[in-house]
C-alpha positions as CSV (number, residue, x, y, z in Angstrom):
1,M,133.0,89.2,129.2
2,F,129.3,88.4,128.9
3,R,129.5,84.7,128.3
4,R,131.8,81.8,128.2
5,F,130.1,78.4,128.3
6,P,126.6,79.6,129.4
7,T,124.5,77.4,131.5
8,Y,122.3,76.1,128.7
9,L,125.3,74.2,127.3
10,V,125.2,71.7,130.1
11,A,121.5,71.0,129.6
12,V,121.8,70.3,125.8
13,L,125.3,68.8,125.6
14,G,124.3,65.2,125.5
15,F,121.6,65.7,123.0
16,C,123.7,67.8,120.6
17,L,126.6,65.4,120.6
18,L,124.4,62.6,119.2
19,S,125.1,61.9,115.5
20,P,122.4,63.3,113.3
21,P,120.3,60.7,111.5
22,T,121.2,59.8,107.9
23,F,118.5,60.3,105.2
24,A,118.4,60.2,101.4
25,V,118.1,63.7,99.9
26,P,116.2,63.6,96.6
27,P,117.9,65.0,93.5
28,I,116.3,68.1,91.9
29,Q,115.2,67.9,88.3
30,H,115.1,71.1,86.4
31,W,113.9,72.4,83.0
32,T,112.4,75.4,81.3
33,T,109.0,75.6,79.7
34,P,108.6,77.0,76.2
35,N,107.3,80.3,77.6
36,G,110.3,80.7,79.9
37,A,109.0,79.4,83.3
38,R,111.8,77.6,85.3
39,V,110.6,74.3,86.7
40,Y,112.0,72.4,89.7
41,F,110.8,68.9,90.4
42,V,111.4,66.2,93.0
43,P,109.5,62.9,92.8
44,A,107.9,61.8,96.0
45,P,106.1,58.4,95.4
46,E,105.3,57.6,99.0
47,L,101.9,59.4,99.0
48,P,99.4,59.7,96.1
49,I,99.5,63.5,96.2
50,V,101.2,66.4,94.4
51,D,102.2,69.8,95.7
52,A,102.9,72.6,93.3
53,Q,103.9,76.2,93.9
54,I,104.1,78.9,91.3
55,V,106.2,81.8,92.3
56,F,106.6,85.2,90.6
57,D,109.0,88.1,91.2
58,A,105.9,90.1,92.0
59,G,106.1,91.0,95.7
60,S,105.7,94.4,97.3
61,A,109.1,95.5,96.0
62,R,107.3,95.9,92.7
63,D,104.6,98.1,94.1
64,G,106.1,101.3,92.8
65,A,104.0,104.3,93.9
66,R,101.0,102.0,94.8
67,S,101.9,100.4,98.1
68,G,99.8,97.2,98.5
69,L,99.3,96.6,94.7
70,A,101.2,93.3,94.7
71,Q,99.3,91.9,97.6
72,L,95.9,93.1,96.3
73,T,96.6,91.6,92.9
74,N,97.7,88.3,94.4
75,D,94.6,88.1,96.7
76,L,92.3,88.8,93.8
77,L,93.5,85.7,91.9
78,E,91.3,83.5,94.0
79,S,88.3,85.7,93.3
80,G,87.5,83.9,90.1
81,T,87.4,84.4,86.3
82,A,84.8,85.9,84.0
83,D,82.6,82.9,84.3
84,L,83.7,81.4,87.6
85,S,83.0,83.2,90.9
86,A,85.0,82.8,94.0
87,D,82.4,80.4,95.3
88,A,82.4,78.4,92.1
89,V,86.2,78.1,92.3
90,A,86.0,76.9,95.9
91,E,83.3,74.4,95.0
92,R,85.4,73.0,92.1
93,L,88.4,72.5,94.2
94,D,86.5,71.1,97.1
95,S,84.8,68.6,94.9
96,V,88.1,67.0,94.0
97,G,89.7,67.4,97.4
98,A,92.2,70.0,96.3
99,A,93.6,72.9,98.3
100,L,94.6,76.3,97.0
101,G,96.9,78.9,98.6
102,S,98.4,82.2,97.8
103,G,100.5,85.0,99.3
104,A,102.9,87.8,98.8
105,L,106.0,89.1,100.5
106,R,108.6,91.7,99.6
107,D,110.4,89.6,97.0
108,M,107.8,87.3,95.7
109,A,104.1,86.3,95.2
110,W,102.8,82.8,94.8
111,L,99.9,80.5,94.1
112,S,100.0,76.9,95.4
113,L,98.0,73.8,94.8
114,R,97.8,70.4,96.6
115,S,95.9,67.6,95.0
116,L,95.5,63.9,94.7
117,V,97.5,62.6,91.7
118,E,94.7,60.5,90.1
119,P,93.8,62.3,86.9
120,R,90.1,62.6,87.7
121,Y,91.1,64.7,90.7
122,L,94.2,66.4,89.5
123,D,93.2,67.5,86.0
124,P,90.1,69.7,87.0
125,A,92.1,71.2,89.9
126,V,95.0,72.1,87.6
127,A,92.7,73.5,85.0
128,T,91.0,75.7,87.6
129,V,94.3,77.1,88.9
130,A,95.6,77.7,85.4
131,R,92.6,79.8,84.6
132,L,93.0,81.8,87.7
133,L,96.6,82.6,86.8
134,R,95.8,83.2,83.1
135,E,92.5,85.1,83.1
136,P,91.5,86.5,86.5
137,A,88.4,88.6,86.3
138,F,89.4,91.4,88.8
139,T,85.7,92.4,89.0
140,P,84.9,95.7,90.7
141,E,83.0,93.9,93.4
142,S,85.9,91.6,94.3
143,L,88.4,94.5,94.1
144,Q,86.3,96.5,96.6
145,R,85.9,93.5,98.9
146,E,89.6,92.7,99.0
147,R,90.5,96.4,99.4
148,Q,88.2,96.6,102.4
149,R,89.7,93.5,103.9
150,M,93.2,94.8,103.5
151,L,92.3,98.2,105.0
152,A,90.7,96.5,108.0
153,A,94.0,94.5,108.4
154,I,96.0,97.8,108.3
155,Q,93.8,99.3,111.0
156,E,94.2,96.2,113.1
157,R,98.0,96.4,112.7
158,A,97.9,100.0,113.8
159,Q,96.8,98.8,117.2
160,S,99.7,96.3,117.5
161,P,102.9,97.6,118.9
162,A,104.9,94.7,117.3
163,A,103.5,95.6,113.9
164,I,104.1,99.3,114.4
165,A,107.7,98.5,115.4
166,S,108.3,96.2,112.4
167,K,106.9,98.8,109.9
168,A,109.0,101.6,111.4
169,F,112.1,99.4,111.3
170,Y,111.7,98.6,107.6
171,E,110.9,102.1,106.6
172,A,113.9,103.5,108.5
173,L,116.3,100.8,107.3
174,Y,115.3,101.0,103.6
175,G,114.2,104.6,103.2
176,K,113.3,105.0,99.5
177,H,114.3,101.5,98.5
178,P,111.5,99.2,97.3
179,Y,111.9,97.0,100.3
180,A,110.5,99.7,102.5
181,S,107.1,99.1,101.0
182,P,105.1,96.9,103.4
183,P,103.4,93.9,101.7
184,E,100.1,94.8,103.4
185,G,100.2,98.2,101.7
186,A,99.3,101.7,103.0
187,E,95.9,103.1,103.6
188,D,96.0,106.1,101.2
189,S,97.5,104.0,98.4
190,L,95.1,101.1,98.7
191,K,92.1,103.5,98.5
192,A,93.5,104.9,95.2
193,I,94.3,101.6,93.4
194,D,91.9,101.0,90.5
195,R,91.1,98.0,88.4
196,D,93.3,99.1,85.5
197,E,96.3,99.2,87.7
198,V,95.6,95.7,89.0
199,Q,95.2,94.4,85.5
200,A,98.4,96.1,84.4
201,F,100.4,94.7,87.3
202,H,99.1,91.2,86.5
203,R,100.0,91.6,82.8
204,R,103.5,92.7,83.6
205,Y,104.5,90.3,86.3
206,Y,102.4,87.1,86.0
207,V,104.2,85.9,82.9
208,G,106.2,82.8,82.0
209,A,109.7,84.5,82.1
210,N,108.9,85.7,85.6
211,A,107.7,82.4,86.9
212,V,109.2,79.5,88.9
213,V,107.3,76.3,89.3
214,A,108.1,73.9,92.1
215,I,106.6,70.4,92.0
216,V,106.8,67.6,94.6
217,G,104.7,64.5,94.3
218,A,104.0,61.0,93.1
219,L,104.7,61.8,89.5
220,D,107.4,60.8,87.0
221,R,109.3,63.3,84.9
222,V,106.8,63.1,81.9
223,A,103.8,63.7,84.1
224,A,105.6,66.5,85.9
225,E,106.3,68.2,82.6
226,R,102.7,67.9,81.6
227,L,101.7,69.4,85.0
228,A,104.0,72.4,84.7
229,T,102.8,73.1,81.1
230,A,99.2,72.8,82.2
231,L,99.7,75.2,85.1
232,V,101.7,78.0,83.4
233,G,101.9,77.1,79.7
234,G,99.0,79.4,78.9
235,L,100.7,82.5,80.3
236,P,102.4,84.9,77.9
237,A,106.1,84.6,77.8
238,G,106.7,88.3,78.8
239,E,109.9,89.5,80.4
240,S,111.4,89.2,83.8
241,P,111.7,92.6,85.6
242,P,115.0,94.3,86.0
243,P,116.9,93.6,89.2
244,L,116.2,95.7,92.2
245,P,118.9,98.2,93.2
246,P,121.1,97.5,96.3
247,P,119.9,99.3,99.4
248,P,122.1,102.0,100.9
249,P,123.8,101.0,104.2
250,L,123.3,102.8,107.4
251,N,126.1,105.3,108.0
252,E,125.4,105.8,111.8
253,A,123.5,104.5,114.7
254,R,119.9,105.7,114.9
255,L,117.2,105.5,117.7
256,I,113.5,105.8,117.0
257,R,111.0,106.0,119.8
258,I,107.3,105.6,119.2
259,P,104.9,106.2,122.1
260,F,102.3,103.5,122.7
261,P,100.0,103.1,125.7
262,S,101.3,99.8,127.0
263,S,103.3,98.6,130.0
264,Q,105.5,96.6,127.5
265,S,107.8,97.9,124.9
266,H,108.5,96.2,121.6
267,V,112.1,96.5,120.5
268,F,113.7,96.0,117.1
269,I,117.5,96.4,116.8
270,G,119.4,95.7,113.6
271,Q,120.8,96.8,110.2
272,L,121.3,95.4,106.8
273,G,122.3,91.8,106.8
274,M,122.9,89.8,103.6
275,S,121.3,88.8,100.3
276,R,120.4,85.2,99.6
277,A,123.3,84.9,97.2
278,D,125.8,86.1,99.7
279,P,128.9,83.8,99.9
280,D,128.8,84.2,103.7
281,Y,125.2,82.9,103.9
282,F,126.1,79.7,105.7
283,S,128.6,81.3,108.0
284,L,126.1,83.9,109.1
285,Y,123.3,81.4,109.5
286,L,125.4,79.1,111.6
287,G,126.8,81.9,113.8
288,N,123.3,83.4,114.3
289,H,122.1,80.1,115.5
290,V,124.5,80.6,118.4
291,L,123.7,84.3,118.8
292,G,119.9,84.3,118.9
293,G,118.5,82.0,116.3
294,N,117.9,78.9,118.4
295,G,115.1,80.2,120.7
296,L,115.8,80.0,124.4
297,V,119.0,78.1,123.7
298,S,121.2,81.1,122.6
299,T,123.7,83.7,123.7
300,L,121.1,86.5,123.7
301,A,118.6,84.4,125.7
302,E,121.3,83.6,128.2
303,E,122.3,87.2,128.7
304,V,118.9,89.0,128.3
305,R,116.5,86.4,129.7
306,E,118.4,84.1,132.0
307,K,120.8,86.5,133.7
308,Q,118.8,89.7,133.7
309,G,115.2,88.7,133.3
310,F,114.6,91.5,130.8
311,A,112.5,89.5,128.4
312,Y,110.8,86.1,128.2
313,S,112.2,85.6,124.7
314,V,114.7,87.4,122.6
315,Y,115.9,86.3,119.2
316,S,118.0,87.4,116.2
317,A,117.5,86.6,112.6
318,F,118.8,87.3,109.1
319,S,116.1,87.7,106.5
320,P,118.0,87.4,103.2
321,M,116.3,88.4,100.0
322,R,117.4,89.0,96.4
323,Q,118.9,92.2,97.6
324,V,120.3,92.6,101.1
325,G,117.7,91.8,103.7
326,P,117.7,92.9,107.3
327,F,119.5,91.5,110.3
328,M,117.4,92.1,113.4
329,V,117.2,91.4,117.1
330,N,113.6,91.4,118.5
331,L,112.4,91.4,122.1
332,Q,109.5,92.6,124.3
333,T,110.3,94.0,127.7
334,R,108.8,96.2,130.4
335,T,108.9,99.8,129.4
336,D,110.8,100.9,132.4
337,Q,113.7,98.6,131.6
338,A,113.7,99.0,127.8
339,E,116.8,101.2,127.7
340,A,118.8,98.7,129.9
341,A,117.7,95.8,127.7
342,V,118.7,97.7,124.5
343,K,122.2,98.4,126.0
344,L,122.6,94.8,127.0
345,V,121.7,93.6,123.5
346,Q,124.1,96.1,122.0
347,A,126.9,95.0,124.3
348,T,126.3,91.3,123.8
349,L,126.2,91.8,120.0
350,G,129.4,93.8,120.1
351,E,131.2,91.1,122.0
352,F,129.9,88.4,119.7
353,V,131.0,90.2,116.6
354,A,134.4,90.9,118.1
355,Q,135.1,87.4,119.5
356,G,132.7,85.1,117.8
357,P,131.2,82.0,119.4
358,V,133.4,79.5,121.3
359,A,134.1,76.2,119.7
360,A,131.7,74.2,121.9
361,E,128.8,76.6,121.1
362,L,129.5,76.4,117.4
363,Q,129.8,72.7,117.4
364,M,126.5,72.3,119.1
365,A,124.8,74.7,116.8
366,R,126.3,72.9,113.8
367,Q,124.9,69.5,115.1
368,N,121.5,71.1,115.9
369,I,121.2,72.4,112.4
370,T,122.4,69.4,110.5
371,G,120.6,67.0,112.8
372,G,117.3,68.9,112.2
373,F,117.7,69.4,108.5
374,A,115.7,66.3,107.6
375,L,112.8,67.6,109.5
376,R,112.7,70.7,107.4
377,I,112.0,68.7,104.2
378,D,110.2,65.6,105.7
379,S,106.8,66.4,104.1
380,N,105.8,67.3,100.5
381,A,104.4,70.6,101.7
382,D,107.7,71.5,103.4
383,L,109.9,70.3,100.5
384,V,107.9,72.2,97.8
385,Q,108.5,75.5,99.7
386,V,112.2,74.8,100.0
387,L,112.2,73.8,96.3
388,A,110.4,77.0,95.3
389,S,113.0,79.1,97.2
390,I,115.9,77.2,95.5
391,G,114.3,78.0,92.2
392,F,113.4,81.6,92.9
393,Y,116.9,82.5,94.3
394,Q,118.6,80.3,91.6
395,L,120.5,78.3,94.1
396,P,122.5,75.3,92.9
397,L,120.6,72.1,92.1
398,D,122.7,70.2,94.6
399,Y,121.7,72.5,97.4
400,L,119.9,69.9,99.3
401,Q,122.6,67.3,98.9
402,T,125.4,69.6,100.0
403,Y,123.6,71.6,102.7
404,T,124.9,69.6,105.8
405,A,128.4,69.3,104.3
406,R,128.6,73.1,103.9
407,I,127.6,73.6,107.5
408,D,130.0,71.0,108.7
409,A,132.9,72.5,106.8
410,L,132.7,76.0,108.4
411,S,135.4,77.0,110.8
412,L,135.2,79.2,113.8
413,E,137.3,81.8,112.0
414,Q,135.0,81.9,109.0
415,V,132.0,82.6,111.2
416,R,133.8,85.3,113.1
417,Q,135.0,87.0,109.9
418,A,131.6,86.9,108.3
419,F,130.0,88.6,111.3
420,Q,132.8,91.2,111.4
421,Q,132.3,91.9,107.7
422,H,128.5,92.2,107.8
423,I,127.5,93.4,111.3
424,H,128.6,96.8,112.6
425,P,127.5,97.3,116.3
426,D,128.3,101.0,116.1
427,K,125.7,101.6,113.4
428,L,122.6,99.9,114.7
429,L,119.1,101.0,114.0
430,T,116.9,100.7,117.2
431,V,113.1,101.1,117.2
432,I,111.3,101.1,120.6
433,V,107.5,101.1,120.6
434,G,105.9,101.6,124.0
435,G,105.5,104.1,126.8
436,V,103.9,107.5,126.6
C-alpha cells in the first residue's frame, strides 16, 4: 500500500476540524432578454460598482478548419468600431474609470466590464462595450496586428516544454474532436484567416440566443434589466449552435515522448474525465481534492514529492466542459527519473481508484472545500465569474445555496464508485517532454 494516513494529516488535522464559517449566499435572479440572451443577476450593494460578463458559446471548439479563429475574433473586439479606434475605446473607458476584459477558451469566449454604478460613469462605459459587441470594425490593420501577436505567442509556446506537453496531450486525447483545437490557434491556420471569415464567425456566434450575461453589483432588478438590455439588446437574436459531439474514449494506454533539450521533463498523464453536467461532478471533485487537487497537501504530493522527491509539485485536476473534459496529472521532474515518476503516479492512481480515500482524508478534504467556499465568491469579480459559469453550463439557480450541502452529503462509497466509473488506470495517456 502506498498510503494510509500520510504525514501531512497530522499537520493539518487541527485546522481542518474547525467548523467552516457561516455566510449568506445570495440568491440568483434569472430572466431572458427579448433577443434570447439568458441573464443571471446577484445584487451586491456593499460597493458602488458593477461587474458584468457576457459569455458566448464561441470558443475554439467552434473554430472548424480555422484553428485560432475564435480567439482572433474575440481579441479583435477591443480593436474598435468603424469610428472608434482601439485608442479611442481605451480613452473612453479610462475617462470613466471602467475596465474591459476579454478572452476565449475551448468552450466559451467572453467580454467583461467593471464600472462604477453612477449613471454618468456606467452609461458611457456600457454604450462603448455594446458597440464593440454589436459593430466591431475588424479593420485589416487590426486583424494583421492581432494575427502577428498570436503568431508570436505560438512561437514562444513552441519553446516551452510545458506548453508543448499540454498541446500534445489535448491533440492525442481528442484526436479529430473540436476540443483538440488549441485556443491560441495554429500557425498555418492563423496566416490563412481573412477578414470575411472573422466577420462570418462574429455574425454566427455573437448573437442573443448564444449569449449569457452575468451581472453582480449595486443595482436593483430594474436597473439590472436595463443594463442587460443595453449591453446585448442590440445583438441579432440569431440561433445557438448545435451541441458538440461526445469525444471518443481511449481504448488503450498510450505513451508519447517528445525530445526537448532540457534537464527537466514535463509530464502529463490522464484521460477523459467528466462533463460539467455529470451527476458525479461533486464526487469526483471531492475525491480529487484528496488525490492531487489540494497542492502539497494531497496523496500524490505525499507519494511523489515527500517520499521519493521526484518533483517539487504534482497535482491532478478535472477540467469539465460542456462535453467531457480531461482528467490529468501534471508534474515536472529530472529527465533521468521521469520513467520512475510516471510509474509511481500510475501505481498511486491505480490504488486510489481501487480503494478510494480513507475516511479521515475525505473528511478533511470536505471541510477544506466547504470552509473555503466563501472565499471563492467573496468579491464581485469572483462572484460574476462563478455566475457566468452557472449560466453558461445551465446549472441550477440554487447552486450556490446547495454547494456545501452537496459536498457534505457525499459518502466514501460514492467517491470510490465515481472514480471507478470514470478513471481507468490501464488506459492512461502519458506525454513526456524532455531529454534528447
